[in-house]
N, C-alpha and C positions, 0 to 999 in steps of 0.2 A: 874615556866617554867623557862627551862635551854635557853639559848643562842639558841643553837642547835635545840631544840624544835621550838623556835619563827620562825627561819629561816623555818625550816621544813614545819610548817602552813603556812608561807609567800608563800611558793614556789607553793602551791596547789592552790592560789585564783588566779590564769589564768585560770583553769579548770573550767569545768560546775561542777554544784552542787553534781551530781551523780560521777561523778570521782572524786571529790576532796573528798566524804566520803569514796570512794574507797581507797585513796592513804593514807589518815590518818588511816584508819584500818592496811593496811599493813605497817605502822609505827607504828601503837600500840597508835596514839594521840586520847584522850578521850573515847578510849574504856573501855566499862563498865563492859564487862561479858567475859569468855572465853569459846570455845566449846573443851570438851576435847575428843579425839578419843583414847580409851584405849587401842583396836587393834594395832593402827600404837603408842603409847604414844606421841601424838602430842596435843598440845593446839594453838587452831586458835582466835585470838582475834576478837571480832564482837561489834558492838554496839546495843544494845536492841533493841532500837526504829526502826532502820533499818531493822532488822531480822524479827520483830513483824508487820512493814507494808509489809511483803512481804509474810509472812507464817501464816495461822491460827492456825499452829502447835506450833509456836515460840509464837507468840500472846498469847496463853492460856497458855504456860508455865510459860511467864514471868508475866502472869498477874493473874494466878490462885490462889495467896497466899497460896499456899504448900510451902513447906521447898526448894525445888528446884526453885521458882520464885524470893527467897531472895540471893540463892546461887551465889558467883560470879564467879563458875565455874561451869558447866554444862557437863555430860557427856554422850555422844550419840553412843549406842553399835550399832552394826549391820551395819556399815558404812565406809568405806575406808578415810581416810586422802584426798586422790585426788579427790575423790566424793564429800567429805563434802566442800571442798575447791572450787569447782566448782558450789555447792550450795549457799554458802554464795557470789560469786562473782556476780552470777545472782541476788542476792537479793541487792547488789549495783548498779550494773551496766546494769543488764537485757541482761547480755550478759556470755555464757557459750562456752569453748570449748567440742563440740560433736564429738565423733569420733567412728569408729567402735567397736573400744575396751571398750570403757566407756559407750556407748549410753545405755544399760539395766541396768546398775548400776545406771547411772543418772534418769532415765525414775523411777525406782523404790524408789529412793531416793525423786524424786518428787512427786511422788503419796503418799508417806508416809508423806511428811512434808506440802502437799497440796500448791505446787507452781506451780499454774496452765499454769502459761506461759511458765516456762521450761518445763512441761510435754507436752504441747502442740508441741513446739521446737523438744523434744525427738520423740514424735509420727510423725511428719511432716518427720525428716530425716532418722525414720525407714522405712517409705513408699517410701522414695527417694532411699533406698539401697534395695529395695526388687527385688527378682531374684525368676526364677522356682526354684533355688535350695534351697532357705531361707525362701519362703514366706509361709510355714506351720508351721515353726519356730515362725516366726514375728506373724502369727495369734493366737498361742497357748499363745505366751508371753503376747500380747495384750487382749486377752481373761481372763487369769490370773490376770491382773492387772486392768480388768473392765474398758480400754481403748475403748471405745464404738465406736469411730469414726474411728481408726486405725485397729479395729477387721472388722468393717464393709469393709472400702479399702480393706483390706487383704482378706477377703471372698472373694471379688468381683474380685480381681486378682487370685484366685485360679479357681474360677469359668469361669473366660473368659480364662484362660492361662492353662486349664487342660492337655490338650494332652502333651503339652511339659514339665510340670509337671512330669507327668506319665514316660516321656522319658528320664528326666535328674536328677531327685530328690532322693535322698538317703531318705530323711525325709518322701517322700510319701512311700517307702518300709516298713517304720518302724512306720506307721499309726498304731494304735488302729483298730481293724473293725467298733468298732462303731463311729469312726470318719471318716472314710472311705465311711460309708453307709451314715454319714449325709451329706456326699459331693454329693453322688450318688444320694440322695432323690432331692436336689435340681432341680427346675422345669428348670431353667437358665442354668443349666452345658451347658458352651460350646464346642458342639461337633458336627461334620457334621452329624454323623448317630450313631444310638446305637450301632452297631458293637464294634465302639471306646471304648464304656463303657466297654462292656465283653472284651476287649483286656486288659484295664486297672485293671480289677477284676483279671484275669489270671496273670498278671505281679507280681501285690500283691500277690497273692496265691503262686506263682513260688518262690519267695523269701526263704518261708518256708512252701512249700508243705506239709510236714508230719504233722507240727502243725497248719496248716490254712485250710485243704481241708474241714473240717466240716463247714467253714465259707460260702462255696460256696452259701448254700440256703438263708444266712439273706443277702448276696450281691443280690442275683440276684434278689431278690424281689424288689429291688430298681431300678432296670432295667425298660427300658420301652421294655419289652421282645417282645410283639406284634408288634414293628416298626423294631425291626431286619430286615435286608434282608433275604428273605425266605433261600436264598442259602448259605448264612454265617449262618442262623440256622440249616441249616442241616447240613452241613459241619463241621462246629468249636463246636456247642454246644450238639446238639442231638449224634454226633459222638466222643466228648468226655467222654472216657471209666471213667476217676477218678471221673467226676462229675456225670455220668448218673448211676454210682454205689452207689451213696448216694440215699436212698430211698426218701426223702422229695424233694431233685434234680430231680428225676428222675418223680415224682409226679407233679411237679411244671412244666415242660417241657413239658409232655403229655397235661397237661392242656393247655399251649401256643398253642401248635399244634393243636389242636381240635379249639382253638378261631381263630389262623391264617387261618383256613379254611371258617371261616367267616368273616374275620376283613377286606379283601378288597373288598367285595360284597357290594351293595347297597342295603339299605343306609348304609353309614360309620358309624360305630360304635365306639362311642366314652365313655369312663367313668372316669368322674374325681376322683371318689372315688375308684377307682382300678388304682394301678400305672401301672399293664400292659399293661391298655389301654388308659395311660393318656400321651397326647404328651409333649415333653420340649418345651421351647421358643426358636425359631431358634438364632443364635448368628448374622446371615446375613438376611435381610427383604429385598424384592422387593418391591420398590415405583412405581406405575404407575401413572403419572399425566397427569391430560386433554386430551386433542385432542379432534378429529370431532367422532361424534356418528350418528346416523340416525336423531335424533333430534336438530343436529346444535354442534357447539361448547359447550363443558363442563369444570366446574372445579371441577370437583370431582376428588379423590384420591381412589385407589385400592391396596391392600396391598397384598403378595403372603406369606403364610406359606409352606414352604417345606415339613416340617414333617406332615402335615395333606393334601397337595397338594390342596390347597382351595385359592380362591381369597376372601378377604374381601372388599366390600365398606366403608370406614373412613367417620366419620362426620365431619372432618378438611378440608374442599376442600379449594380450592386457594382462595384469595380474589378478583379475578377476573378471566371469561373467558379466556382459551388461548390453540391454538393451534399450530404445527410448532414452537414448543418452543424448547430449549436446558435445560437439565436437569444435574445437577453436584452434587454429595456430596460431603461435604468436610469439616472439621473440627467439625462432629456432627451436621451439618446443612444442609438441601437441597436447592441448587439454583435455581431458575427457570429464564431462561433470555430468552427476546424477544418473539416475536412467534405474532400470530394474534388474536384478540378476537371477530371474526364476524364481525366487522367494521373497526379496525383500525389495524395497522400494528405497532407493538410495540418496543419501545426500553427499557422499564421498566424492572427490574430488582427485585423481590421478593425472600426472604428468611424463610424457614420455620426451625422452633425448634422443631425437634420431642418430646424431653424430657419436654418441657414447652408448648408445643402445641399453640405456636401462630407463627404470622407471622410478618415480618418487612421489609418494602421497602428499597432497596439500592440505590446506586447512578445508574442513568441511563446511557445506551451507549450514546457515541455519536451519533450514525445512528442507525434507524429503522432497524429490522432485524427479518424478517419471516423467515421459513425455514433455520433457523441459526444451525449452527455445534458448538456446544458446548464442552469444553474439560478440565478437570482439569489436571494440571501439575507443579510439584513443588512447589503448595502452591498458584499457579495463577490459574484463568478460562481464557480460550482465546475463544472468539466469532469469528467464521471466515464464512467469506461470508454472504450470505442471501439476501433478497430482500426487498426494502425499501417502497414497493408500486410501484416504477418507474422503477428504476435501479437493476438489479443484481451485485451482490458486490463481489470485491475482497479484500477489506479492512477485517482488523483483528484488534480486539482490545483486550486488557489484564485488567484483573481486579486484582487490589491488596486489599484483603478482609480487611489489615490492615490498608491501607489508605482510604478505601471503594472509590476507584478512578480506571476510568478507563483511559489507554493511547494506542494510535494506534501504531500497530508493524509493520513491514515490510508487504505490501499487498502478497497476493499470485499471482501466474503468469497466472491465469485463475480464471474470474468470475465465480462464482458457488452458486447455491443456491439449498437445499436439496441434499446435499451431505454428507457422512459418512465422520466420524473424528474419530480418538483415538489416544492415546499418548503411545509409547512404548521406553523405555529406553532414555528418557530425550529428545524425540522429539515427533511432532505430526505429524500424517499421516492424510492425508484426501483424498478422492475419490470419483469419479463421480460427480453426480447433476446434473443441468440444466443452462443454461448461457442463458436463455432468448429466445433461437433458437432452440437448441438441447440437446437431453441428452447425457452426457458425460461419455468417458470411461478414461479420463486423471487422472494420482494420482499426488501428490506431496508431499513432507515432508520441515517441518520447524524447523531448528535449532536456540532455544533461545540464545545459547553462540555468534552467529554470527548473529545471526538477518536476516537469509537470507532461502529462501525457494528454493529446489531442484526437478526438475521435476523426477519422476519415469518413469518406463515402464508404457504401458498402459495396462488395464485390457483387458479380452477377449471378454466384453460385456459392451454397452455402461448401465448405471446404475444412474437413477436418485429417489431418496426416497431410496437410499441404506443405508445399516447401516454398518460399519465399526468395528470389534472389535480384541484386541489383547488377543488370546488364547495362554497361554504356549509362548509367544514372536513373535506367527507365528500372521499375519496380514490376517484377514479373510473379505472378502466383500460379504456380504449376501444380495439375494434379489435384489428389486428395480424395476423399469422402464425401457423401454427400448425404448419406443417410440411407442411400440406394444402390449407388453403385459407386467404381472405383474410376475416377476422370482421369480423361487424356487431356484435356479442355487446357488452355491458359490464357491468362487473362492480364492485361497491362494497364497500370493506373496513370492516367494524363496527370501532370502537375500544372496544364494550364486550366483544362476543363474541371479537373479534382474527382474524375470519374473512372470508371474500368472499363475496358473494353477488350473483345476477345483477340487473341493472336490464333497462330497455326497451331492445332494440337500436337501432341505428342504421339508418335506411333503407336504406343500402350499406355492403356490406362492404368493408375497404380496410387499407392497412398502407403504412407510410413517407409517413404524412400530417402536420400539422399541426393543433390544438386549442388554443385560446384562450377565455377568461372575456371575454364583453361584454355588459355591462347584467345581469349574475347568470345570464346564458344560457352553455352551451358551445356555439361554434362550430366545426364540424369542417371541414376545407380541401383538397383534394385528394387526393393518394395514388396507390397502384397497387391497382385493382379486381380482378385477376388475370387482366386481358386487357390493359388500356391504360392508361396514366396519365392519371386523371382531373381534369377540371375542376370536379366538381360539391362542393356544398357543403353543410351543413344545420347546424340549430341545434337545442338540447335547454331546452326550457323545465323548471324542476324543479317551478316552480308547476303545470302543467299538464299535468307527466308526459309531454309530447308530444315528437316531433321533427319538423321540418317542413324542406323543402327552401327555402333561399334560392338568389340569383341565383348564376350558377355564375361561375366564374373565367375569362378570357379565353380561355386556352388550358392543358391538363392539367398538372398538375406533380406530380409523387411526390418522395420524399426531399427535401420541403419543409420549411423552417420556419417561423414567423411568431410575432409580438407583438402586444400591444396597445400603442399609443403615445397618453399622454393629457396634453392640456393644452398642448399645443405652440404656438409662437406663429403657426406656419407653418401650421395646421390647415387651413386654407383652400386651401392651394397642392396637398393631396394628396386633396380629396375633388370633389363634383360641383362646387363653385364655380370650382375653377381646372382641374379636368379633363375638363369635360364635353364641352368641343369634341373631344377625341379619341375620343367613345362616338357612335354613331351610332343609338343604339334610344333616344334622347330626341326627343319633339315638342316644340320650344322654342314655347311658343304668344304 
């Protein structure tokens, strides 16, 4: 060994062993083989034992006993020198430079040479780079190389972001009809309604209408056609001249027309074996939790499947009875805050993981809070006001889920329990409630940046047991109790005039109910109507400016809370597909 080589070897002794070997390879020290890339006329020095320890491919190559195992120089075809250099570097130091330009070549080479650590890094990198514009290509690439984890993730991304993909992706327009049908066949395709599915088919057909119009029939059979809005079905499908000129499509549309005549009659007709009559799993599900029924405080949970307009009692009840509590959905879990169990006023908080279907107790609040108003904002949960068994509260606590810790923030100007609260544009708004003496018409807002509350103008009615929702950034106060009667009235806060004005009232007066936003509509659930705990539910469509009744709860609940749970892996388990056997008002044909 020359003096220069001795010096080079000594210089690497201060490095960790992996880095030492890498540096020795770069300097050609103790290398016992070369990998030749004929396409680039490049020779890359390696240590056989290092390559064999990282790759089953190279281990077999060097130990097979064939002539290649004895050769000093091994030719590798079908891979570039840059890609091979990254493969070799990963073998030595478990690091590779992955970029958008080389990730596909690296993944293919990792798969070829059985370097599974780098294969995983490439698949993770690809998923981090996934967008509506490239997700179909990534899915096809992952499926071609049998990357099961990546193909599964990419498929879920396609299913969850379908509408945006249809609008933005050139890859979507170039899909083969069989690939598009595979997407449309998925029960969990995330669409608000089946009309969106038809519009996606139309966009794909229009890209090459002359060559593709014959595919209408195949794609329509993947639709849940009986779940299409009747008006849309009549105006966009039955009056589609190109579609109706095709014999098989006309036959299918006529069949659906006959089915739709009986589809909405009682009993409700579903057919799991007939795509036309099989509902999809909705991307958003309402969870209605706890409350007070005629039998007292309950621990049960009901979920609402909007695609079949039905409520289901699940088997995953709370670990304790609870009413007059708060409910928040955040980070794929449901938080249940404070409340009353029929005996005690509570400061405890439980968390439900819908995918794992288990409960976990979290840090308790400092103060017991029945009639609490709970809001999520910027990844934090705020518990406002309430009643501790002795006093109405003006105090507010903030929960950090990362630290699992509550802290006090600035108290409200008014003591209030049974108030309505929501968040809009980074601020919390709270209105109404009860101060221990009278029902309130006051409202105020909280800015977390200044930790200050600001009074707003008074509502037109006193409201305790009121619900506040933010509909398209409009602030709506619904129902409640004014000290005399349960209110059906609704009022809206104007950001311009800073005053409240009346909107169309609900169908039924109620207090201590729940309300959520689903598909841009306000859904009102349960409550007390002045004589009984009500099972009734109704929804407000801001576009039509109308209220309509939807299917009622399985039993009446007041002092109830609810939240909308979106895009959970276990959505099927909480909807028709997982729970219909518990309900006897369906006719399964």
